[in-house]
C-alpha positions as CSV (number, residue, x, y, z in Angstrom):
1,M,-193.2,-41.3,95.9
2,G,-196.4,-43.5,96.2
3,I,-199.2,-43.0,94.3
4,T,-202.3,-42.4,96.4
5,D,-205.9,-43.1,94.7
6,E,-207.3,-39.5,95.5
7,F,-204.1,-38.4,93.0
8,M,-205.3,-41.3,90.2
9,K,-209.0,-40.5,90.5
10,E,-208.3,-36.8,90.0
11,M,-206.7,-37.7,86.9
12,L,-208.4,-40.4,85.6
13,G,-211.1,-37.2,85.4
14,K,-208.4,-35.5,83.0
15,T,-208.1,-37.9,80.9
16,K,-209.9,-37.4,77.0
17,N,-211.2,-39.6,74.7
18,Y,-209.1,-40.8,71.4
19,C,-209.4,-43.0,68.7
20,I,-206.0,-45.3,67.8
21,V,-205.8,-46.8,64.3
22,T,-203.8,-50.0,63.6
23,L,-203.2,-50.8,59.6
24,R,-202.9,-54.4,58.5
25,D,-201.4,-55.3,54.8
26,G,-204.6,-55.5,52.2
27,P,-205.8,-57.6,49.6
28,N,-203.9,-55.6,47.3
29,C,-200.6,-54.8,49.2
30,E,-199.1,-57.0,47.1
31,R,-199.8,-55.3,43.4
32,Q,-196.7,-53.3,41.9
33,D,-197.9,-49.2,42.2
34,A,-198.3,-50.5,45.9
35,E,-195.3,-48.4,47.3
36,K,-196.0,-45.0,45.2
37,I,-199.6,-45.8,47.2
38,I,-198.1,-46.1,50.4
39,W,-196.2,-42.8,50.1
40,E,-199.0,-40.5,49.4
41,H,-200.2,-42.7,52.4
42,G,-197.6,-41.1,54.0
43,R,-198.0,-37.2,52.7
44,R,-201.7,-37.7,53.8
45,N,-200.3,-38.0,57.5
46,F,-197.8,-35.3,57.8
47,A,-201.1,-33.2,56.6
48,L,-203.0,-34.7,59.1
49,R,-200.2,-34.6,61.9
50,R,-199.3,-30.7,60.4
51,D,-202.8,-30.3,61.1
52,G,-203.5,-31.5,64.8
53,I,-205.8,-34.4,63.6
54,M,-203.4,-37.3,64.1
55,P,-200.7,-36.6,66.7
56,I,-199.3,-39.4,66.5
57,V,-198.4,-41.6,64.0
58,C,-195.9,-44.6,64.3
59,P,-195.4,-47.0,61.1
60,F,-193.7,-50.8,62.3
61,V,-190.2,-51.6,61.0
62,G,-189.6,-55.3,60.7
63,E,-192.2,-58.1,60.7
64,S,-194.8,-57.6,62.2
65,D,-198.4,-58.7,60.9
66,V,-199.5,-54.7,62.4
67,A,-197.8,-52.2,59.1
68,G,-198.6,-49.2,61.4
69,V,-200.3,-47.4,64.8
70,E,-201.9,-43.5,64.3
71,I,-203.5,-42.1,67.3
72,F,-206.8,-39.3,66.0
73,D,-207.5,-36.5,68.0
74,K,-211.5,-37.1,67.1
75,P,-214.4,-39.0,67.3
76,V,-214.7,-42.7,65.6
77,D,-217.4,-41.6,63.3
78,E,-214.9,-38.8,61.5
79,V,-211.9,-41.2,62.0
80,R,-213.5,-43.7,60.1
81,Q,-214.3,-41.3,57.4
82,L,-210.8,-40.3,56.6
83,M,-209.2,-43.9,57.4
84,E,-212.0,-44.6,54.3
85,D,-210.5,-41.6,52.2
86,D,-207.5,-42.8,53.4
87,P,-205.8,-43.6,49.4
88,A,-204.4,-46.7,50.9
89,V,-206.9,-48.3,52.3
90,K,-209.2,-47.2,49.2
91,E,-206.6,-48.7,47.0
92,G,-206.8,-52.3,49.6
93,V,-203.3,-51.9,49.9
94,L,-203.8,-51.4,53.7
95,I,-206.8,-52.4,56.3
96,Y,-207.7,-50.5,59.5
97,R,-209.3,-51.0,62.7
98,I,-210.7,-48.3,65.4
99,Y,-209.9,-48.6,69.1
100,R,-211.0,-46.1,71.2
101,C,-209.0,-45.0,74.0
102,K,-209.1,-42.7,76.7
103,S,-205.3,-40.6,77.2
104,F,-203.8,-37.4,79.1
105,Q,-203.3,-34.3,77.4
106,G,-200.1,-32.9,76.6
107,D,-198.8,-36.9,77.2
108,C,-196.0,-36.9,73.5
109,L,-193.1,-39.4,72.9
110,P,-190.2,-37.9,74.1
């Protein structure tokens, strides 16, 4: 079964704006209480997931210069404020970068 140009155009017209946030170790990632701060960052992420603000969160495991990726269902300005209020960002344990993207509503992890 082939994917036609018409199908692609129709589907692309149904995309929605999202924000992807990448998280990396910040300048204070080695603090003695960093693990406790990351725990509270995780607690906040669970609340954002529950409320549908951040439907996907992917902490990285193993060797990587990226600590995690989060997808937000909010505009960039709101995501920036949410990230500035994050306990790990406030304490310099994590730093972030926001990327605008498009995706299809209803997409999810299997």
